[in-house]
C-alpha positions as CSV (number, residue, x, y, z in Angstrom):
1,M,-47.2,58.8,-64.3
2,S,-47.5,57.2,-60.8
3,N,-46.6,59.2,-57.8
4,K,-45.9,56.1,-55.8
5,A,-42.2,55.8,-54.8
6,E,-40.5,52.8,-56.3
7,I,-39.2,50.3,-53.8
8,P,-35.6,49.3,-54.7
9,S,-34.8,45.7,-55.4
10,K,-33.2,43.8,-52.6
11,K,-30.5,42.6,-54.9
12,E,-27.5,44.8,-54.6
13,K,-24.3,45.3,-56.6
14,I,-21.2,44.2,-54.9
15,L,-18.6,46.9,-54.6
16,F,-14.9,46.0,-55.2
17,T,-13.8,49.6,-54.8
18,P,-11.7,51.6,-52.3
19,G,-14.9,53.2,-50.9
20,P,-17.8,53.7,-50.6
21,L,-17.9,50.0,-49.9
22,T,-20.4,47.2,-49.6
23,T,-21.8,47.4,-46.1
24,S,-23.7,44.9,-43.9
25,Y,-27.5,44.8,-43.8
26,T,-27.4,45.7,-40.1
27,V,-25.3,48.8,-40.7
28,K,-27.9,49.9,-43.3
29,Q,-30.8,48.9,-41.1
30,V,-29.9,51.1,-38.1
31,M,-30.3,54.2,-40.3
32,L,-34.1,53.6,-40.4
33,R,-34.6,55.9,-37.5
34,D,-34.4,59.6,-36.8
35,L,-32.4,61.0,-33.9
36,G,-31.9,64.6,-33.0
37,S,-28.4,66.0,-32.9
38,R,-29.0,67.3,-29.3
39,D,-30.5,64.1,-28.1
40,Y,-28.7,62.6,-25.2
41,E,-28.6,59.2,-26.9
42,F,-27.0,60.7,-30.0
43,I,-24.4,62.6,-27.9
44,N,-23.5,59.3,-26.0
45,I,-23.2,57.5,-29.4
46,V,-20.7,60.1,-30.6
47,A,-18.7,59.9,-27.4
48,D,-18.5,56.1,-27.7
49,I,-17.5,56.4,-31.3
50,R,-14.6,58.8,-30.4
51,Q,-13.4,56.5,-27.6
52,R,-13.5,53.4,-29.9
53,L,-11.5,55.2,-32.6
54,L,-8.7,55.9,-30.1
55,E,-8.7,52.3,-29.1
56,I,-8.4,51.2,-32.7
57,G,-5.4,53.6,-33.1
58,G,-3.8,52.2,-30.0
59,V,-3.8,55.5,-28.1
60,A,-6.8,55.5,-25.8
61,G,-5.8,57.5,-22.8
62,D,-2.5,58.4,-24.4
63,G,-2.8,62.1,-25.2
64,Y,-4.8,61.8,-28.4
65,E,-8.2,63.0,-29.4
66,A,-10.7,61.7,-32.0
67,I,-12.3,64.5,-33.9
68,I,-15.2,63.9,-36.3
69,M,-15.6,66.3,-39.2
70,Q,-18.6,66.5,-41.5
71,G,-18.0,65.8,-45.2
72,S,-15.7,63.4,-47.1
73,G,-12.3,62.3,-46.0
74,T,-10.8,65.0,-48.2
75,Y,-12.5,67.6,-46.0
76,C,-10.5,66.2,-43.1
77,L,-7.3,66.4,-45.1
78,E,-8.0,70.0,-45.8
79,S,-8.9,70.6,-42.2
80,V,-5.5,69.3,-41.0
81,V,-3.5,71.1,-43.7
82,S,-5.4,74.4,-43.3
83,S,-5.6,74.3,-39.4
84,T,-2.2,73.0,-38.2
85,I,0.6,74.5,-40.3
86,P,1.9,77.8,-38.8
87,P,2.1,81.0,-40.9
88,G,5.2,80.8,-43.0
89,G,5.5,77.1,-42.4
90,N,6.4,74.6,-45.1
91,L,4.8,71.2,-45.8
92,L,7.0,68.3,-47.0
93,V,4.7,66.0,-49.0
94,I,6.0,62.5,-49.8
95,I,4.3,61.7,-53.1
96,N,4.0,58.4,-55.0
97,G,0.5,58.6,-56.2
98,A,-2.6,60.7,-56.9
99,Y,-3.6,61.0,-53.2
100,G,-0.2,62.4,-52.2
101,R,-0.5,64.9,-55.0
102,R,-4.0,65.8,-53.6
103,I,-2.5,66.8,-50.3
104,A,0.0,69.1,-52.1
105,Q,-2.8,70.6,-54.1
106,I,-4.8,71.4,-50.9
107,A,-1.8,73.1,-49.4
108,K,-1.1,75.2,-52.5
109,V,-4.8,76.5,-52.4
110,H,-4.1,77.8,-48.9
111,N,-0.8,79.4,-50.1
112,I,1.2,77.0,-48.0
113,E,4.7,76.4,-49.3
114,V,5.0,72.8,-50.5
115,V,8.3,70.9,-50.6
116,P,7.4,67.8,-52.7
117,L,9.4,64.6,-52.7
118,S,8.0,62.8,-55.7
119,Y,8.6,59.2,-56.7
120,P,7.2,56.9,-59.4
121,E,3.9,55.4,-58.5
122,N,5.4,51.9,-58.2
123,Q,8.3,53.0,-56.0
124,V,8.5,53.1,-52.2
125,P,9.8,56.5,-50.9
126,D,13.5,56.8,-50.3
127,L,14.1,57.1,-46.5
128,A,17.6,58.5,-46.9
129,E,16.2,61.3,-49.2
130,I,13.5,62.2,-46.6
131,H,16.2,62.5,-43.9
132,L,18.4,64.6,-46.1
133,T,15.5,66.9,-47.1
134,L,14.6,67.5,-43.5
135,S,18.3,68.1,-42.6
136,T,18.8,70.8,-45.2
137,N,15.4,72.6,-45.2
138,K,14.8,74.1,-41.8
139,N,11.6,75.8,-42.9
140,I,9.7,72.5,-43.0
141,T,7.2,72.4,-40.1
142,S,5.1,69.4,-41.2
143,V,5.5,66.1,-43.2
144,A,2.6,64.4,-44.9
145,V,2.4,60.9,-46.5
146,V,-0.3,58.5,-47.6
147,H,-0.2,55.2,-45.9
148,C,-2.1,53.1,-48.4
149,E,-1.7,54.9,-51.7
150,T,-4.9,53.7,-53.4
151,T,-3.6,54.8,-56.8
152,T,-1.8,51.5,-56.9
153,G,-2.4,49.7,-53.6
154,M,1.2,50.6,-52.4
155,I,1.7,50.5,-48.6
156,N,4.2,53.2,-47.6
157,P,6.5,52.7,-44.5
158,I,4.8,55.1,-42.1
159,K,6.6,53.9,-39.0
160,E,10.1,54.2,-40.5
161,I,9.2,57.7,-41.9
162,G,7.9,58.7,-38.5
163,E,11.2,57.7,-36.8
164,I,12.9,60.1,-39.2
165,V,10.4,62.9,-38.8
166,K,10.6,62.9,-35.0
167,Q,14.4,63.5,-35.2
168,F,13.6,67.0,-36.5
169,E,10.7,67.9,-34.1
170,V,8.2,68.6,-36.9
171,D,4.6,67.5,-37.2
172,Y,3.8,64.2,-38.9
173,F,0.6,63.9,-40.8
174,V,-0.6,60.5,-42.2
175,D,-3.4,60.0,-44.6
176,A,-4.7,56.5,-43.5
177,M,-7.9,56.8,-45.4
178,S,-7.9,53.3,-46.9
179,S,-5.9,51.5,-44.2
180,F,-7.3,52.5,-40.8
181,G,-9.3,49.7,-39.3
182,A,-7.7,47.0,-41.6
183,I,-3.9,47.5,-41.0
184,P,-2.8,47.7,-37.4
185,I,-1.5,51.2,-36.6
186,N,-0.3,52.6,-33.3
187,L,-0.1,56.3,-33.6
188,A,2.2,56.9,-30.7
189,E,4.7,54.2,-31.9
190,C,4.7,55.7,-35.4
191,G,5.1,59.2,-34.0
192,I,2.0,60.5,-35.8
193,D,0.6,63.9,-34.8
194,Y,-2.5,63.8,-37.1
195,L,-4.1,60.8,-38.8
196,V,-7.0,61.1,-41.2
197,T,-9.5,58.4,-42.2
198,S,-13.1,58.2,-43.4
199,A,-16.3,56.6,-42.3
200,N,-16.9,54.7,-45.5
201,K,-13.6,52.7,-45.7
202,C,-12.3,49.8,-43.7
203,I,-14.6,50.3,-40.7
204,E,-17.4,49.6,-43.2
205,G,-19.6,52.6,-42.4
206,V,-21.4,54.8,-45.0
207,P,-20.2,58.2,-46.4
208,G,-20.9,61.4,-44.5
209,F,-17.9,62.3,-42.4
210,G,-14.2,61.9,-41.9
211,I,-12.1,61.4,-38.8
212,I,-8.9,63.0,-37.5
213,L,-7.0,61.4,-34.7
214,A,-4.8,64.2,-33.3
215,K,-2.1,64.4,-30.7
216,R,-3.5,66.8,-28.2
217,D,-0.3,68.7,-27.4
218,S,0.4,69.2,-31.1
219,L,-3.1,70.5,-31.8
220,E,-3.3,72.9,-28.9
221,K,-0.2,74.7,-30.3
222,T,-2.2,75.6,-33.4
223,E,-4.4,78.3,-31.9
224,G,-5.0,81.0,-34.5
225,Y,-3.6,78.9,-37.4
226,A,-6.9,77.9,-39.0
227,Q,-7.5,79.4,-42.5
228,T,-11.1,78.3,-42.8
229,F,-14.1,78.7,-40.6
230,S,-16.0,75.4,-41.0
231,L,-12.9,73.2,-41.1
232,D,-11.2,74.7,-38.0
233,L,-9.9,71.5,-36.3
234,L,-9.2,73.0,-32.9
235,A,-12.6,74.7,-32.8
236,Q,-14.3,71.4,-33.7
237,L,-12.5,69.6,-30.9
238,R,-13.4,72.3,-28.3
239,R,-17.1,72.1,-29.2
240,L,-17.2,68.3,-29.0
241,E,-15.5,68.5,-25.6
242,N,-17.7,71.4,-24.4
243,D,-21.1,69.7,-24.7
244,G,-20.6,66.7,-27.0
245,Q,-22.2,68.4,-30.0
246,F,-20.9,69.6,-33.3
247,R,-20.4,73.2,-34.4
248,F,-22.7,72.6,-37.4
249,T,-25.3,70.0,-38.3
250,P,-23.9,66.5,-37.9
251,P,-24.8,63.6,-40.3
252,T,-26.9,61.8,-37.6
253,H,-27.9,58.7,-39.6
254,T,-24.3,58.2,-40.9
255,L,-23.0,58.3,-37.3
256,I,-25.5,55.9,-36.1
257,A,-24.5,53.5,-38.9
258,F,-20.8,54.0,-38.1
259,H,-21.4,53.1,-34.4
260,Q,-23.0,49.8,-35.6
261,A,-20.1,49.3,-37.9
262,L,-17.7,49.7,-35.0
263,L,-19.6,47.1,-33.0
264,E,-19.3,44.7,-35.9
265,L,-15.6,45.4,-36.2
266,Q,-15.2,44.4,-32.5
267,A,-17.3,41.3,-33.1
268,E,-15.0,40.3,-36.0
269,G,-12.0,40.4,-33.8
270,G,-11.0,44.0,-34.2
271,V,-8.4,45.2,-36.7
272,E,-6.6,41.8,-36.7
273,G,-9.8,39.9,-37.4
274,R,-10.7,42.2,-40.2
275,A,-7.2,42.1,-41.7
276,T,-7.5,38.3,-41.8
277,R,-10.6,38.4,-43.9
278,Y,-9.3,41.2,-46.2
279,R,-6.1,39.3,-46.7
280,S,-8.0,36.1,-47.6
281,N,-10.0,38.2,-50.1
282,Y,-6.8,39.6,-51.6
283,E,-5.1,36.2,-51.8
284,T,-8.2,34.7,-53.5
285,L,-8.2,37.6,-56.0
286,I,-4.5,37.4,-56.9
287,A,-4.5,33.7,-57.4
288,G,-7.6,34.0,-59.7
289,M,-6.5,37.0,-61.7
290,R,-3.1,35.3,-62.4
291,T,-4.9,32.2,-63.5
292,L,-6.9,34.4,-65.9
293,G,-3.7,35.9,-67.3
294,F,-3.6,39.2,-65.4
295,Q,-0.6,40.6,-63.6
296,E,-0.5,43.1,-60.7
297,Y,1.1,46.5,-61.4
298,L,3.2,46.5,-58.2
299,K,5.8,44.1,-57.0
300,P,4.3,41.7,-54.4
301,E,6.5,43.1,-51.6
302,D,5.1,46.6,-52.1
303,Q,1.5,45.5,-52.6
304,G,-1.0,45.8,-49.7
305,Y,-4.2,43.7,-49.4
306,I,-6.5,46.8,-49.6
307,I,-6.8,47.4,-53.3
308,T,-4.8,46.1,-56.3
309,S,-4.1,47.7,-59.7
310,F,-4.0,45.5,-62.8
311,P,-2.6,46.8,-66.1
312,Y,-4.9,46.4,-69.1
313,P,-4.2,43.1,-70.9
314,D,-2.3,43.4,-74.2
315,H,-5.2,42.3,-76.4
316,G,-6.9,44.1,-79.3
317,N,-10.4,43.3,-78.0
318,F,-9.9,44.7,-74.6
319,D,-11.8,47.9,-73.9
320,F,-12.1,48.9,-70.3
321,E,-15.4,50.7,-70.5
322,E,-17.0,47.7,-72.1
323,F,-15.3,45.3,-69.6
324,Y,-16.5,47.5,-66.7
325,Q,-20.1,47.8,-68.1
326,R,-20.4,44.0,-68.6
327,L,-19.3,43.3,-65.1
328,N,-21.6,46.0,-63.8
329,E,-24.5,44.4,-65.5
330,K,-23.6,41.2,-63.6
331,D,-23.8,43.3,-60.4
332,F,-20.0,43.4,-59.8
333,V,-18.5,46.9,-59.5
334,I,-14.7,47.4,-60.0
335,Y,-12.9,50.7,-60.2
336,P,-11.0,52.6,-63.0
337,G,-7.3,53.1,-62.6
338,K,-5.4,56.2,-61.4
339,V,-1.9,55.3,-62.4
340,S,-0.5,58.1,-64.6
341,Q,2.1,56.1,-66.5
342,A,0.1,53.0,-67.3
343,D,-3.4,52.0,-68.2
344,C,-4.8,50.1,-65.2
345,F,-8.0,49.2,-63.4
346,R,-8.4,48.5,-59.7
347,I,-10.1,45.8,-57.6
348,G,-10.6,46.3,-53.9
349,S,-10.6,43.6,-51.3
350,I,-12.3,45.6,-48.6
351,G,-15.9,46.1,-47.4
352,R,-18.4,43.5,-46.3
353,I,-17.2,41.0,-48.8
354,Y,-15.7,37.5,-48.4
355,P,-13.6,35.1,-50.4
356,S,-16.8,33.6,-51.9
357,D,-17.6,37.1,-53.4
358,M,-14.1,37.2,-54.8
359,K,-14.7,33.8,-56.5
360,A,-17.9,35.0,-57.9
361,L,-16.2,38.1,-59.3
362,L,-13.5,36.0,-60.9
363,L,-16.0,33.8,-62.6
364,A,-17.8,36.9,-63.9
365,I,-14.5,38.2,-65.2
366,Q,-13.8,34.9,-66.9
367,E,-17.2,34.9,-68.5
368,T,-16.8,38.6,-69.6
369,L,-13.4,37.9,-71.2
370,E,-15.0,35.0,-73.1
371,S,-17.9,37.1,-74.3
372,M,-15.4,39.8,-75.5
373,E,-13.4,37.1,-77.2
374,I,-10.3,37.8,-75.2
375,D,-8.0,34.9,-74.6
376,L,-5.1,35.6,-72.2
377,S,-3.9,32.0,-72.1
378,E,-0.4,33.1,-73.2
379,N,-0.1,35.3,-70.2
380,T,-1.4,32.5,-68.0
381,L,1.3,30.1,-69.3
382,Q,3.9,32.6,-68.2
383,Q,2.7,32.4,-64.6
384,K,4.3,30.1,-62.0
385,P,3.1,26.5,-62.3
386,G,1.4,26.7,-58.9
387,N,-1.1,29.2,-60.3
388,Q,-2.7,27.0,-63.0
389,E,-5.7,25.9,-60.9
390,S,-9.2,26.1,-62.0
391,L,-11.1,29.2,-60.8
392,L,-13.7,26.9,-59.3
393,K,-11.0,25.5,-56.9
394,I,-9.7,28.9,-55.8
């Protein structure tokens, strides 16, 4: 057996997932260097990252702080939940998907009382019910909601919810994992106290850390609340402010890559520019999938352009595992579904991909359906006449 390390092929699979995502060559390339965590250059990179994140959130110089936390985005969710809710406080969790349920699960692990407002996964939360719940339950100290619920692709109305929450002077916590950097969000206008996202989502970095944008006044009131040592949010901020360093070993290569990704976001025209590309990806995908005979799980008015769930076609030959594997062998990676009441798969429109990649995926799906002897032409005939174009023209 040879001891020589194998050099990976330059050909890469294209990821049509909610993250990790396909990244640019230049983002990957900058990781080919080592930089110490105490190096002045690294400290300056971290400071610049934090400032740019506040600018993306529309709150640079507006009483907010960007805090980087090692680990996945879920670590940051747990950091906020376990660090900011006072003893005896209750957390109202607005749930219409798996990721809202995850926030509730995290709170329960820390023995935090959860007040769940649960809705079907294809339904937008009821604003009147949120108002009523806050009016009648005075023990609620925080409200949490997922912005882009990637179970389905649903976009929840975080600004409208924020307007309700602030009437009751409780903290507002938004999981913007799959939306930050692709959907314009102004934290102050939405009344958000804590927003969480991840390096490997719409800013198109690589996995390794998550991000919390926190309203400073709200965070400073949490002294002594933290229920964990390593995920103590206030302690993490204080160390970053003290000497620009992390409390524990930072993911240096991932942070260098993320800085490059932020530069590329700026070059693309910021959030608006990125949103334009992602929207084009989504529109190309939807037109092509309808032509092939698929339908989206959500109503168009509730569907965002981040990720889309498609119910399995009603055909005896369709088997998702086989469908997935055949696409994977063609170097196209889609995602299993998470909808609890329907069999679905998901296709993301985010990452360093373009409408041309969507067209290539659609052709691969068409070829795969043919090889599986699946004809969805009946479904196609039920689509609107304007959707009967050839995939090659999409």
